[in-house]
Structure formats: C-alpha cells, structure tokens
N, C-alpha and C positions, 0 to 999 in steps of 0.2 A: 504494500500500500504506500503510495507516494505521499510524502508529507507536504504541508503547505509551504514550507520554507523553500522547497525545490521548485515551486511553481509561481508564475506571475499571472494571476487570475483577475479578470475583470468581469463584471456583470452588467448587462444592459437591460433596463426595464422600460418597456413601452406600454403605457396604459392608454389604449384607444377607446373610441366609442363602441366598437364592435368586439374587439378582443384585447386581452392582456398577453404580452409576450415577454418572457424572461430568457436571456441567453447568457451562458457562461463561456467566456473565451479565455484561452491560454495564450499569452504572448510568447512566441517562439524566439530563439536566439537571433534568427534573421529578421525579426521585427514583424513577421506576419502573425495574423490572428488565427488560432486553431479553435474552432467551436467544439466544446466537449459536453455541453448540456443545453437542452432546449425545453422550455415549458410554455404551454399556451392554454388559455382558458377563455370562454366567452366572457365579455366584459359586461358587468352590471353596475348601474349607478353612475355612469358617465354619460355626458351629453355635450357634444361639440367642444370637447376639450376640458369641460368643467365637471366638478364633482357635484352630483345632486342627491346622492345617497351614500354617505360615508361607509356605513357597515357593509353594504353590497360591494363597494369597491375593494374594501379590505379583504373580503372573502375571495373575490376574483383574483386579486394579487397573490394571496396566500396559495391558492391552487396552482397558479403558474410557477411560483417560486419553488413549491414543494416538488413539482415535476422536474424542474431544472436541477435542483439539488440531488434528486435521486439518480438522474441520468449522469450527472457529472461526478457523483460521489463526493460531494463537498457540502459544507454548511455556509450558506450565503449570509454575510454580515453587512455588506454595503453595496450600493448600486449606483450606476449612472442612470438618471431618470429623464425621460423626454417630457416636454411641455408644449401644448398647443392651445389654440383658442383665439377668438377674435380680439382678445385683450392684448395680444402680441403686437408691438409696434416697433418701428425702426426709424433711425435718423442718421444722417452723415454729418460729422463735425470736423472742424480743423483746429489744430494747435500749432504754436510756433515757439521755439526756444533758441537762444544763442548756443552755438557749439562751444563747449567749455575749453577744449584744448586744441582747437584748429582741426581736430580729427575726431570723427564721430565714434563714440564708445557706446556700449550697451546701456550705460546709465543715461546718456543723452536720448537714446531711443525710448527708454522707459519714461523719461521726463516729458518728452513731447507727446507721447500717448496719454500720459496722465493729464497734461494740459488740455488735450483735445476732448477727453472724456469727462472733464470737470464741469460740463454744462449742467445747468439746473433742470431736473426733471420733476414731474408731478410727485407729490408725497405718496400718492396711491400706487405709483409705479416703482419698480426696481430694475436695475441694470442686470441683464442676463449675460450678455456678451459684448466685449469690446474687440472689434476685429479690424486691424490695420489694413488699409487699402493700398496706399502708396505714400512715398515720401518725396519731398523736394528739398534740395540743398542749393541755396542762393538762386541761380538761374536754371538749374537743372531739375527737370520734373520727371515724374514717372519712375522713380527709383524704388525697387522692391526691397533691397537690403542695404541700408546706408552705412552699416558699421565699417569703419576703416577709411571712409571717404573724407576728403578735406573740404572745409568750407567755414563760413562765418555764422550762418543761421540755418536752421532746419525747420521745415513745416511737415506736419503729418495729417493725412486724411484718414479718419477712422469711422467705422460703421458701428453704431450702438443698437443692440436689440434689447428692448425692455418688455417687462410683463407686469401684470397687475399683482400687487403684493398678496392679496387675499386668495386669488385664484391659485397662485403658486403655493401658498401656505396650506391650502386644503388638500392638494394632491400629495404634498410632502407628508402631511399628517396621516393620510391613508397608508402610505408606505411605512412610516414610523410605527403605526399600530401593528404592523407585522413583525416588529422587532428588528427593522432594518435601518441603516443609516444612509442618507443620500449624500454621496460624494460630490456629484456634479449634477446640476439642473441645466438641461440643454434644450434649446428650441428644436422641435422635431424636424423642421425643414432643413436646419443646418446639419443635424445628425444624418438625415437622409442623403444630403449632398456628399457627405464623407463616404457614404457606402456605394453610391451608384455613378458618380462622375469621374472622368479621367482628367488629369491636369490640362490636356489639350482642349477639352470641352470648356473648362473654366476660362481658359485664355481666349478662346475664339468667341465666347459668348453663348450662354445656355440658360434655359429656365427649367428648374426642376419643379414638378407638380406632384405632390404626394396626395393621392386621392384615397382618403379613408372612408369610414362610415359616416362620420359627422362633420368632418372638416377637410378642406383642401389646403395644404401648406405650400406656399410659393417661396422659392429662393432663386433670385436672378443674379447670375455671375457674368461679368465681362472683364477682360484684361487681367484675369487671374484673381479677381477680388469679388467679394460679395457686395452687391449694389443695393439690393432690396429684399426684404423679408416681409411676408404678410400671410394671414390666415383668412380664408373665406369660409364662413360657417354653414356651408351647404356641400353635400357630397353624396356618396353612394346610397345612403339611407333614403334620399329623395327618390331615387330610381325604384327602390324596393317599395316605397309607399305608393308610387304610381301604379305599379303592378298589382298591389293588393287592392287598390280602389277600382282599377280598370276591370279586373276579373273577379272581384268579390271573393278573394282568397285570404286566409289568415297571413299576417305579416311574416311569420316564421316560414311558411310555405312559399310566400312570395320571394323571400331571400334565397331559398333553395332553388327555385325556378330560375331566378336571375343568374345565379352562379353556374348552374348546370346547362341551361339552354339559352341564356341570353346572348344577344348580338347587338352591337351598337350601330350596325349598318344593315338596314332591312334588305337591300339588294343582294347581300351575300348569302341570304337564307334561302334554302330550297323551298319551292312552293308546296311540295308534298310533305314536308316535315311537320310532325304533330307533337304536341306536348300535353301531358295530363295535368290539369289544374284542379287541386283539391278545393272543395266548397266549404262554406261555414254552416253551422247549425245542423250537422248530420246529413246534409244533402249529398248526393253522389257526385264524384268528381266528373269534370267535363274534359273533352278533348278539343283543343284549339290549335289553330295553325301557328307554327313557330314564327311565321312572318308577321302575324298580328302582334305577337309578343315584341318582336323587334321594332314594330311601328310605335309601340309605347316607350321602349327604351331609348331609341335613337334621338327623339327631340329633347329628352331630358339631359342626355349626355351632351348634346350640342349646346344646350343652354348653359350647363355647368362649365364647359370648356369656353363658351363665349364670355362668361364672367371673368375667367382667367385672362382671356385675350384682351378684354377691355382694360384690366389692370396693367397688363403687359405694355400695351400701347401708351398708356399714361406715363408709366415709369420710363419707357424709352424716350418719350418727349422730354421728360425732366433731365435725363442723362445727357441728351443732345444739347439742351440749353446750358448745362453745366460744363460742356466741353469734354465729356467723358465718353469712352467707347459705349455705343448703345446697340450695335448690331448683334443679333443672336445667330452667328454663322453656324453654330453647332446645333441649332434648333431647340426642340422641346424634349425633355425626358419625363415620361409619365411613370409613376410607380405607386406603390400602396395596394391594399387589398382590392379596391374597386378599379384598378388599372388592368386586371386580368381578363377583362371582357373581350370576347372575340370581336373583331372589326373596329376596335377602339383606335388603333393606329391610323386607319384610313379615315375614320370620322374626324379625328383630331387634325389630320393634315389638311382637311377641307376647311376647318375652322381657323387654324393658325396660318395657313398658307406657308408652311415651313416644314422642314423634315422633323419627324417624330419617331422616337423609339421608346420601347418599354424598358425601364431601368431595373436590372437585377443586381444584387450585392456583388461587389468585385473583391478581389484579393483575399479570398477565404480558403481555409482548409478545414478538415475535420468533418463535421456533420453537414456537408454541403447539400446532400439530398433533402434535408429538412429545411434549410434556411436560404438556399439560393433561389429565392422567389420574391416578387414584389412586396407581399405582405410583411416580410421580415426586414425590409430595407432600413427602417428607422432603428430597429433593435441592433442590427449589424453596425449601423453608423455610430451608435452609442459605444460599441466596443472599440471601433477605430478612434473615436474621440477620446475615450478613456485611456487608450494606449498612448495617444499623443500627449495627454495631459498628465499622466501619472508617472512619477519617477519612483520606481519600485525600490524605495529604500527600506531599511529594516523596520521603520516605524509605520510604513504604509499599511492601511487596513486591507486585508485580502480575505476572500472566502477561505475558511479553514477546512481542511479535509478532516472528516470526523468518522472514524471507524464505528464508534459506539452509536453515533447518530444514524448511520446507515443501517446497522443491525436492528436498532429499535424501530425504524420505519418498516423494515422487512417483517419483523415480528408482528407489528401492528397490522400489516396487510394480511398475514396468515390468520391472525385472530379474527379479522372481519370476514374472511372468506371461507374458513373451515370450522 
C-alpha cells in the first residue's frame, strides 16, 4: 500500500446543477496528471450555480467524494472547488510602477500586479482571480514576461474575476459540512479552459463555452490572455423543459430522451426514426418521430448559442476599441454535459459563422475512459489548476491514503449487502 508521502495528490470538485463530480489526480514526475479516482452523483439542491438546499447539496457531494475515495484508495481532506453563477463578473485594470533597479525583478512584477488589482470593488463582491494579460516597459508593449528586461517604468494589464461573497460562502459551506477543506475556489470557465484549450488556440483567439445544466460559462482568450469571463444563467435544462412540455412527459424522462435520441439539427435525423415517449398519470407511452423531437431541440439550442454570440460580438467590439486583438481565429470550443448533443457542431457553426469543435480534456493519463469526455472538462481543469498552483511541500495538505478507512468502507458494504 502506497503511503501519502510518496504521492502528490490533488482533488477537483465540480458541483453543477445536474451532477457533482469529484476527481483524484496524481501529479507524475513529468508534470502530467494521472487520474486515479472518479466519483459522480446526481446533483440536488443546486440551481444555476447557487445553493438552494444546503442539506441536499451536502448529500450529493458526500456521495461523489465517497466514490472517488474508494476508487483511489485514499481519504480526501481538501479540494479545488469550481464556482459558477450569474454573480461572476470581470474587469480589466492597469497598474504602473517605477522599475527599482533599471532591470525588472520578480518583486517589480508583483508590485505592478498589486497596483493594478488594488481597484475598489463592491463590498458584496470578492476577488477570485487576478490574471496578468501583458506588460509594457517604457515604449515597448505586449511583453509576456518582463523579468530581466531594462527600463524606467513598467505598466501591467490584469484581468480581475470577482464573485458574490455570499454565493461563494454557501457553496464552500456545503463542502465544509462534508469535513473537507477548500484549497482553491476557481471560476468554472477558467478551470474548463485549462482542460480543453491548447496554447495555440489561446494565442490565435478562442471562446470556450461550457454548457451545463443550469449555466453556460464563457471564457474569451486572445493573444494568449484571458479577455472576458461571464456566466449566462440558461443552459441544457431549458432544452429538457421544452421536451417535457412539448410531449407531456415527466422531466426525468425528458432528460433521458434528450441524451439518448436528441439532435440539434433536424435535417440530420432520418424521417423513419421513432422514439418512445413515456406519458404522465399512468397513460401508455407514445411513439413519435425523432424528427419532431429535433424540431423542438434545434430552436432552443440556436437560441442559447445566439445568446453567447451576442455577448461575443459585444466583447469583440470592446476589445477592438481598446486596441486589443479581438479576432477568434481558433473559433469556438463547446464543452460540458449539454455539448454532447448530436448535430451541435453544425448548429453552432451556423450561429457563430466560425469553426466549432467539441472540447474534451487534454493531457491526461490514468482513468481516461471515464473522464475524457465533455462533462468532466471542469473537474479535469481543476486538477490542472491545482497542479499549477500547489507547491507540494511537506506542509501541503494532501489526501491521505488510509488502509483502515478502506477496510471499514468495504466492511460496511458487506454488512449492507449480506
């Protein structure tokens, strides 16, 4: 049995509207992340990124964490936690400092970032992320890494992502009720970007859209830097609701029908294809044409993607006016659970008039059969983010491998089942 001291373990916890996902990752000597534990459970008590029933969220989180612990044979003590919701906002700020010794040091970089982020924000908000975009020294602009360069004064442009204090506090409270510590609180869209984007895409210009059950998280990148972050509080559940109302079927069955038989482009569906639709109130199920189902799904997906495109055009105009790269030459990357719909790429290309791909987690090893899929993009991104943020010193909290814990869980399972 391997001991905790020999392992560098990170846990990503993604609490969404539809599902809770916990991943345990081991950081290998080459820097790659090896996924050794996966836990997933239906999410209860969450709506559009916010907690509306604390006890239900706690139970959902506990189920996912227990599964991940059992699979990874470890005891989880702390997590990197994702955060979404329409309360997320962003702004770009600038700071300037004199260069202390004619040559830029790391202290100078820290000082100029501190100056830029020292802008006053609402008492209700807190800063989640301070992300440097680029630096300028005297007359030279667009510098990515200024350390070692000579000059008199330095300017930094940083992107601030903020969230509502109470919204963040509620989701952290649910996790702490499970006996866990939150090491990092990370905007979901930023975590997803870490999982599905390549450096070339960030440089050329790309928009990541994480389509979940209750929210769509946007992250717009150009010139290698994050330019805009936003959450739209409408997503896959709106499609499920349309199916339920259109065909008079329970929401749970509507979700199953959407996942198994749905298509976002009606012209791709065979005219002969049929789907069984359960009824309510004990009535017998009915057989409907799959094309009719697609005709309900397509307009809603077009509307959701249209909301994204409207935001995108506004942000591009703002970037153009600020003299910043605004072209999205690498197109749009769609990911998240609701991005698995057949025909979605073609539907999205018509809306965005740009190239579109479905984003799956990159640079992974281990349990890839489980997690190399769009629904796990945020959780995988949390592992990457945790790896980049954590310096695994002796004091760092890690999941502890527990032989006794494993045996007690196995004994408990035998007692329940025999």
